[in-house]
Each structure stands twice: as structure tokens, then as C-alpha cells.
Gaussian input, Z-matrix of N, CA and C with variables (Angstrom, degrees):
# hf/3-21g

backbone

0 1
 N
 C     1     B1
 C     2     B2     1     A1
 N     3     B3     2     A2     1     D1
 C     4     B4     3     A3     2     D2
 C     5     B5     4     A4     3     D3
 N     6     B6     5     A5     4     D4
 C     7     B7     6     A6     5     D5
 C     8     B8     7     A7     6     D6
 N     9     B9     8     A8     7     D7
 C    10    B10     9     A9     8     D8
 C    11    B11    10    A10     9     D9
 N    12    B12    11    A11    10    D10
 C    13    B13    12    A12    11    D11
 C    14    B14    13    A13    12    D12
 N    15    B15    14    A14    13    D13
 C    16    B16    15    A15    14    D14
 C    17    B17    16    A16    15    D15
 N    18    B18    17    A17    16    D16
 C    19    B19    18    A18    17    D17
 C    20    B20    19    A19    18    D18
 N    21    B21    20    A20    19    D19
 C    22    B22    21    A21    20    D20
 C    23    B23    22    A22    21    D21
 N    24    B24    23    A23    22    D22
 C    25    B25    24    A24    23    D23
 C    26    B26    25    A25    24    D24
 N    27    B27    26    A26    25    D25
 C    28    B28    27    A27    26    D26
 C    29    B29    28    A28    27    D27
 N    30    B30    29    A29    28    D28
 C    31    B31    30    A30    29    D29
 C    32    B32    31    A31    30    D30
 N    33    B33    32    A32    31    D31
 C    34    B34    33    A33    32    D32
 C    35    B35    34    A34    33    D33
 N    36    B36    35    A35    34    D34
 C    37    B37    36    A36    35    D35
 C    38    B38    37    A37    36    D36
 N    39    B39    38    A38    37    D37
 C    40    B40    39    A39    38    D38
 C    41    B41    40    A40    39    D39
 N    42    B42    41    A41    40    D40
 C    43    B43    42    A42    41    D41
 C    44    B44    43    A43    42    D42
 N    45    B45    44    A44    43    D43
 C    46    B46    45    A45    44    D44
 C    47    B47    46    A46    45    D45
 N    48    B48    47    A47    46    D46
 C    49    B49    48    A48    47    D47
 C    50    B50    49    A49    48    D48
 N    51    B51    50    A50    49    D49
 C    52    B52    51    A51    50    D50
 C    53    B53    52    A52    51    D51
 N    54    B54    53    A53    52    D52
 C    55    B55    54    A54    53    D53
 C    56    B56    55    A55    54    D54
 N    57    B57    56    A56    55    D55
 C    58    B58    57    A57    56    D56
 C    59    B59    58    A58    57    D57
 N    60    B60    59    A59    58    D58
 C    61    B61    60    A60    59    D59
 C    62    B62    61    A61    60    D60
 N    63    B63    62    A62    61    D61
 C    64    B64    63    A63    62    D62
 C    65    B65    64    A64    63    D63
 N    66    B66    65    A65    64    D64
 C    67    B67    66    A66    65    D65
 C    68    B68    67    A67    66    D66
 N    69    B69    68    A68    67    D67
 C    70    B70    69    A69    68    D68
 C    71    B71    70    A70    69    D69
 N    72    B72    71    A71    70    D70
 C    73    B73    72    A72    71    D71
 C    74    B74    73    A73    72    D72
 N    75    B75    74    A74    73    D73
 C    76    B76    75    A75    74    D74
 C    77    B77    76    A76    75    D75
 N    78    B78    77    A77    76    D76
 C    79    B79    78    A78    77    D77
 C    80    B80    79    A79    78    D78
 N    81    B81    80    A80    79    D79
 C    82    B82    81    A81    80    D80
 C    83    B83    82    A82    81    D81
 N    84    B84    83    A83    82    D82
 C    85    B85    84    A84    83    D83
 C    86    B86    85    A85    84    D84
 N    87    B87    86    A86    85    D85
 C    88    B88    87    A87    86    D86
 C    89    B89    88    A88    87    D87
 N    90    B90    89    A89    88    D88
 C    91    B91    90    A90    89    D89
 C    92    B92    91    A91    90    D90
 N    93    B93    92    A92    91    D91
 C    94    B94    93    A93    92    D92
 C    95    B95    94    A94    93    D93
 N    96    B96    95    A95    94    D94
 C    97    B97    96    A96    95    D95
 C    98    B98    97    A97    96    D96
 N    99    B99    98    A98    97    D97
 C   100   B100    99    A99    98    D98
 C   101   B101   100   A100    99    D99
 N   102   B102   101   A101   100   D100
 C   103   B103   102   A102   101   D101
 C   104   B104   103   A103   102   D102
 N   105   B105   104   A104   103   D103
 C   106   B106   105   A105   104   D104
 C   107   B107   106   A106   105   D105
 N   108   B108   107   A107   106   D106
 C   109   B109   108   A108   107   D107
 C   110   B110   109   A109   108   D108
 N   111   B111   110   A110   109   D109
 C   112   B112   111   A111   110   D110
 C   113   B113   112   A112   111   D111
 N   114   B114   113   A113   112   D112
 C   115   B115   114   A114   113   D113
 C   116   B116   115   A115   114   D114
 N   117   B117   116   A116   115   D115
 C   118   B118   117   A117   116   D116
 C   119   B119   118   A118   117   D117
 N   120   B120   119   A119   118   D118
 C   121   B121   120   A120   119   D119
 C   122   B122   121   A121   120   D120
 N   123   B123   122   A122   121   D121
 C   124   B124   123   A123   122   D122
 C   125   B125   124   A124   123   D123
 N   126   B126   125   A125   124   D124
 C   127   B127   126   A126   125   D125
 C   128   B128   127   A127   126   D126
 N   129   B129   128   A128   127   D127
 C   130   B130   129   A129   128   D128
 C   131   B131   130   A130   129   D129
 N   132   B132   131   A131   130   D130
 C   133   B133   132   A132   131   D131
 C   134   B134   133   A133   132   D132
 N   135   B135   134   A134   133   D133
 C   136   B136   135   A135   134   D134
 C   137   B137   136   A136   135   D135
 N   138   B138   137   A137   136   D136
 C   139   B139   138   A138   137   D137
 C   140   B140   139   A139   138   D138
 N   141   B141   140   A140   139   D139
 C   142   B142   141   A141   140   D140
 C   143   B143   142   A142   141   D141
 N   144   B144   143   A143   142   D142
 C   145   B145   144   A144   143   D143
 C   146   B146   145   A145   144   D144
 N   147   B147   146   A146   145   D145
 C   148   B148   147   A147   146   D146
 C   149   B149   148   A148   147   D147
 N   150   B150   149   A149   148   D148
 C   151   B151   150   A150   149   D149
 C   152   B152   151   A151   150   D150
 N   153   B153   152   A152   151   D151
 C   154   B154   153   A153   152   D152
 C   155   B155   154   A154   153   D153
 N   156   B156   155   A155   154   D154
 C   157   B157   156   A156   155   D155
 C   158   B158   157   A157   156   D156
 N   159   B159   158   A158   157   D157
 C   160   B160   159   A159   158   D158
 C   161   B161   160   A160   159   D159
 N   162   B162   161   A161   160   D160
 C   163   B163   162   A162   161   D161
 C   164   B164   163   A163   162   D162
 N   165   B165   164   A164   163   D163
 C   166   B166   165   A165   164   D164
 C   167   B167   166   A166   165   D165
 N   168   B168   167   A167   166   D166
 C   169   B169   168   A168   167   D167
 C   170   B170   169   A169   168   D168
 N   171   B171   170   A170   169   D169
 C   172   B172   171   A171   170   D170
 C   173   B173   172   A172   171   D171
 N   174   B174   173   A173   172   D172
 C   175   B175   174   A174   173   D173
 C   176   B176   175   A175   174   D174
 N   177   B177   176   A176   175   D175
 C   178   B178   177   A177   176   D176
 C   179   B179   178   A178   177   D177
 N   180   B180   179   A179   178   D178
 C   181   B181   180   A180   179   D179
 C   182   B182   181   A181   180   D180
 N   183   B183   182   A182   181   D181
 C   184   B184   183   A183   182   D182
 C   185   B185   184   A184   183   D183
 N   186   B186   185   A185   184   D184
 C   187   B187   186   A186   185   D185
 C   188   B188   187   A187   186   D186
 N   189   B189   188   A188   187   D187
 C   190   B190   189   A189   188   D188
 C   191   B191   190   A190   189   D189
 N   192   B192   191   A191   190   D190
 C   193   B193   192   A192   191   D191
 C   194   B194   193   A193   192   D192
 N   195   B195   194   A194   193   D193
 C   196   B196   195   A195   194   D194
 C   197   B197   196   A196   195   D195
 N   198   B198   197   A197   196   D196
 C   199   B199   198   A198   197   D197
 C   200   B200   199   A199   198   D198

   B1=1.4393
   B2=1.5144
   B3=1.3097
   B4=1.4641
   B5=1.5170
   B6=1.2998
   B7=1.4571
   B8=1.5137
   B9=1.3045
   B10=1.4528
   B11=1.5056
   B12=1.3068
   B13=1.4636
   B14=1.5193
   B15=1.3330
   B16=1.4630
   B17=1.5284
   B18=1.3372
   B19=1.4588
   B20=1.5257
   B21=1.3381
   B22=1.4591
   B23=1.5269
   B24=1.3365
   B25=1.4626
   B26=1.5264
   B27=1.3255
   B28=1.4663
   B29=1.5304
   B30=1.3344
   B31=1.4659
   B32=1.5308
   B33=1.3286
   B34=1.4610
   B35=1.5258
   B36=1.3199
   B37=1.4646
   B38=1.5228
   B39=1.3248
   B40=1.4655
   B41=1.5236
   B42=1.3233
   B43=1.4673
   B44=1.5276
   B45=1.3179
   B46=1.4684
   B47=1.5297
   B48=1.3398
   B49=1.4739
   B50=1.5238
   B51=1.3346
   B52=1.4682
   B53=1.5331
   B54=1.3490
   B55=1.4666
   B56=1.5264
   B57=1.3075
   B58=1.4679
   B59=1.5257
   B60=1.3237
   B61=1.4630
   B62=1.5268
   B63=1.3307
   B64=1.4678
   B65=1.5296
   B66=1.3469
   B67=1.4654
   B68=1.5247
   B69=1.3176
   B70=1.4672
   B71=1.5252
   B72=1.3388
   B73=1.4576
   B74=1.5153
   B75=1.3274
   B76=1.4675
   B77=1.5262
   B78=1.3319
   B79=1.4625
   B80=1.5288
   B81=1.3069
   B82=1.4635
   B83=1.5227
   B84=1.3282
   B85=1.4644
   B86=1.5192
   B87=1.3435
   B88=1.4611
   B89=1.5131
   B90=1.3114
   B91=1.4609
   B92=1.5212
   B93=1.3090
   B94=1.4574
   B95=1.5150
   B96=1.3173
   B97=1.4589
   B98=1.5207
   B99=1.3328
   B100=1.4586
   B101=1.5154
   B102=1.3007
   B103=1.4540
   B104=1.5150
   B105=1.2861
   B106=1.4599
   B107=1.5155
   B108=1.2825
   B109=1.4610
   B110=1.5049
   B111=1.2945
   B112=1.4543
   B113=1.5126
   B114=1.3131
   B115=1.4571
   B116=1.5167
   B117=1.3037
   B118=1.4535
   B119=1.5339
   B120=1.2951
   B121=1.4597
   B122=1.5203
   B123=1.2999
   B124=1.4591
   B125=1.5245
   B126=1.3243
   B127=1.4673
   B128=1.5236
   B129=1.3216
   B130=1.4629
   B131=1.5199
   B132=1.3416
   B133=1.4637
   B134=1.5243
   B135=1.3112
   B136=1.4576
   B137=1.5134
   B138=1.3199
   B139=1.4589
   B140=1.5253
   B141=1.3359
   B142=1.4705
   B143=1.5247
   B144=1.3235
   B145=1.4611
   B146=1.5200
   B147=1.3279
   B148=1.4652
   B149=1.5310
   B150=1.3357
   B151=1.4580
   B152=1.5275
   B153=1.3408
   B154=1.4755
   B155=1.5255
   B156=1.3208
   B157=1.4693
   B158=1.5279
   B159=1.3448
   B160=1.4618
   B161=1.5228
   B162=1.3343
   B163=1.4652
   B164=1.5208
   B165=1.3231
   B166=1.4693
   B167=1.5150
   B168=1.3304
   B169=1.4657
   B170=1.5230
   B171=1.3227
   B172=1.4609
   B173=1.5202
   B174=1.3400
   B175=1.4585
   B176=1.5268
   B177=1.3261
   B178=1.4672
   B179=1.5149
   B180=1.3106
   B181=1.4579
   B182=1.5321
   B183=1.3306
   B184=1.4625
   B185=1.5286
   B186=1.3178
   B187=1.4649
   B188=1.5136
   B189=1.3173
   B190=1.4593
   B191=1.5213
   B192=1.3249
   B193=1.4616
   B194=1.5157
   B195=1.3090
   B196=1.4678
   B197=1.5070
   B198=1.3142
   B199=1.4662
   B200=1.4991
   A1=108.14
   A2=114.73
   A3=120.25
   A4=108.16
   A5=115.10
   A6=121.11
   A7=107.43
   A8=116.44
   A9=119.21
   A10=111.04
   A11=115.62
   A12=119.95
   A13=111.90
   A14=117.26
   A15=122.22
   A16=108.25
   A17=116.48
   A18=121.28
   A19=112.14
   A20=117.47
   A21=120.11
   A22=111.64
   A23=116.60
   A24=120.06
   A25=110.51
   A26=117.89
   A27=120.40
   A28=110.40
   A29=116.74
   A30=119.37
   A31=111.40
   A32=118.06
   A33=121.05
   A34=110.25
   A35=116.86
   A36=121.19
   A37=109.71
   A38=116.74
   A39=121.13
   A40=110.46
   A41=117.15
   A42=120.54
   A43=110.78
   A44=117.31
   A45=120.98
   A46=110.91
   A47=116.34
   A48=119.98
   A49=110.02
   A50=117.01
   A51=120.89
   A52=110.97
   A53=117.34
   A54=121.27
   A55=110.29
   A56=116.95
   A57=120.19
   A58=110.62
   A59=116.48
   A60=119.38
   A61=111.07
   A62=116.76
   A63=120.12
   A64=110.77
   A65=116.59
   A66=119.87
   A67=112.91
   A68=117.28
   A69=119.93
   A70=111.88
   A71=115.32
   A72=119.95
   A73=116.42
   A74=117.03
   A75=119.55
   A76=107.43
   A77=115.45
   A78=120.32
   A79=110.21
   A80=116.35
   A81=122.18
   A82=107.28
   A83=115.69
   A84=118.39
   A85=112.55
   A86=117.52
   A87=119.84
   A88=109.21
   A89=116.49
   A90=121.54
   A91=108.22
   A92=115.98
   A93=121.78
   A94=109.28
   A95=115.91
   A96=121.55
   A97=107.79
   A98=116.36
   A99=122.10
   A100=108.51
   A101=117.38
   A102=121.19
   A103=108.27
   A104=116.09
   A105=120.10
   A106=114.14
   A107=117.97
   A108=119.52
   A109=110.88
   A110=114.78
   A111=120.19
   A112=110.30
   A113=115.67
   A114=120.73
   A115=113.19
   A116=116.91
   A117=119.53
   A118=110.05
   A119=115.14
   A120=120.99
   A121=106.20
   A122=116.24
   A123=120.31
   A124=109.09
   A125=117.73
   A126=119.93
   A127=113.30
   A128=117.73
   A129=119.99
   A130=112.34
   A131=117.42
   A132=121.26
   A133=112.93
   A134=117.58
   A135=121.17
   A136=108.85
   A137=116.73
   A138=121.27
   A139=109.56
   A140=118.11
   A141=119.94
   A142=112.33
   A143=117.10
   A144=119.59
   A145=111.85
   A146=116.46
   A147=120.55
   A148=110.18
   A149=116.32
   A150=119.95
   A151=110.84
   A152=116.51
   A153=119.53
   A154=110.47
   A155=117.04
   A156=120.49
   A157=110.88
   A158=116.29
   A159=119.63
   A160=110.01
   A161=117.34
   A162=120.99
   A163=110.63
   A164=115.75
   A165=119.19
   A166=111.21
   A167=117.35
   A168=121.41
   A169=113.04
   A170=116.69
   A171=121.33
   A172=112.41
   A173=115.80
   A174=120.25
   A175=114.46
   A176=116.54
   A177=121.58
   A178=109.11
   A179=116.82
   A180=121.27
   A181=107.54
   A182=119.12
   A183=119.58
   A184=112.62
   A185=118.19
   A186=121.04
   A187=112.14
   A188=117.24
   A189=121.69
   A190=112.97
   A191=116.75
   A192=120.56
   A193=112.54
   A194=117.92
   A195=121.21
   A196=110.65
   A197=116.17
   A198=119.86
   A199=109.86
   D1=140.06
   D2=175.77
   D3=-136.69
   D4=136.23
   D5=175.65
   D6=-120.28
   D7=146.87
   D8=176.60
   D9=-178.85
   D10=169.26
   D11=179.26
   D12=-105.19
   D13=-6.51
   D14=177.92
   D15=-98.45
   D16=105.74
   D17=-174.50
   D18=-56.24
   D19=-45.45
   D20=-177.75
   D21=-62.46
   D22=-39.64
   D23=179.60
   D24=-67.43
   D25=-40.90
   D26=178.85
   D27=-64.88
   D28=-42.31
   D29=179.08
   D30=-65.77
   D31=-37.25
   D32=177.16
   D33=-65.82
   D34=-40.41
   D35=178.48
   D36=-63.81
   D37=-43.93
   D38=178.00
   D39=-60.33
   D40=-44.06
   D41=179.72
   D42=-61.42
   D43=-40.36
   D44=178.79
   D45=-65.22
   D46=-42.33
   D47=178.27
   D48=-63.63
   D49=-46.76
   D50=179.93
   D51=-60.12
   D52=-42.75
   D53=179.80
   D54=-63.86
   D55=-41.56
   D56=178.35
   D57=-62.43
   D58=-47.26
   D59=-179.73
   D60=-60.36
   D61=-43.88
   D62=177.78
   D63=-60.96
   D64=-38.30
   D65=-176.93
   D66=-67.41
   D67=-21.36
   D68=177.89
   D69=-106.05
   D70=15.04
   D71=172.48
   D72=90.82
   D73=13.15
   D74=178.13
   D75=-105.29
   D76=108.35
   D77=-179.21
   D78=-74.50
   D79=132.67
   D80=178.79
   D81=-109.09
   D82=114.81
   D83=-179.87
   D84=-103.10
   D85=-18.50
   D86=-178.26
   D87=-162.81
   D88=136.68
   D89=171.81
   D90=-144.06
   D91=153.50
   D92=173.74
   D93=-93.54
   D94=149.84
   D95=177.92
   D96=-128.42
   D97=131.10
   D98=178.17
   D99=-127.03
   D100=139.69
   D101=172.21
   D102=-148.87
   D103=161.43
   D104=175.82
   D105=91.89
   D106=9.82
   D107=178.96
   D108=150.64
   D109=-168.04
   D110=-177.52
   D111=-76.76
   D112=142.10
   D113=-177.32
   D114=-104.30
   D115=-3.04
   D116=-177.52
   D117=-116.09
   D118=157.75
   D119=173.95
   D120=-109.37
   D121=123.70
   D122=178.83
   D123=-91.37
   D124=147.46
   D125=-179.73
   D126=-52.39
   D127=-32.13
   D128=-178.57
   D129=-70.01
   D130=-11.77
   D131=-178.37
   D132=-97.24
   D133=-1.78
   D134=-178.49
   D135=-94.09
   D136=131.40
   D137=178.06
   D138=-60.09
   D139=127.32
   D140=178.95
   D141=-56.17
   D142=-39.07
   D143=179.42
   D144=-66.25
   D145=-43.09
   D146=178.63
   D147=-64.01
   D148=-38.04
   D149=179.02
   D150=-65.12
   D151=-44.09
   D152=178.36
   D153=-60.52
   D154=-43.02
   D155=179.85
   D156=-64.90
   D157=-40.81
   D158=178.12
   D159=-62.00
   D160=-45.59
   D161=178.69
   D162=-58.24
   D163=-50.30
   D164=-178.71
   D165=-60.48
   D166=-39.97
   D167=179.54
   D168=-67.45
   D169=-17.61
   D170=-179.84
   D171=-111.45
   D172=15.70
   D173=176.39
   D174=69.62
   D175=29.35
   D176=-178.61
   D177=-113.81
   D178=135.61
   D179=174.49
   D180=-79.87
   D181=112.44
   D182=-177.01
   D183=-61.78
   D184=-28.32
   D185=177.58
   D186=-65.82
   D187=-29.58
   D188=179.59
   D189=-78.87
   D190=-4.79
   D191=-178.53
   D192=-93.87
   D193=4.03
   D194=179.71
   D195=-86.19
   D196=149.97
   D197=177.92
   D198=-77.71

């Protein structure tokens, strides 16, 4: 995985990773590329109200989702 804000650098890093994997016998048919910021959503960034509504809309008890 590589994160960065410079698209060309991220694509070059991806190409190097893909070439390495191919060289050791791991075929790469698809990968995602992200640049310009964070690519993941952390639980702390989700609105509690939106999460409760999503749970209810999917038949999940939001209270049962706590650790």
C-alpha cells in the first residue's frame, strides 16, 4: 500500500510493487490507486446519527455493534 499526494509518485510506486509481485510469481490483475489524501474512513469519522440510521435501515441493532 502506498499513500501520497503526488499522483505520479504513487503510480510509480504501484508499478514497482506490481513488478516485484510479478517477479516472484504473484500475478496482479487489479489494484486500486489513491492519492491526494486519506483513502479510508475511520469509525471515528462517521456521524453517530448517520451510523444509527444506516444500522436501522439494514436491520441491525446499533447497540449490538459495540465492543
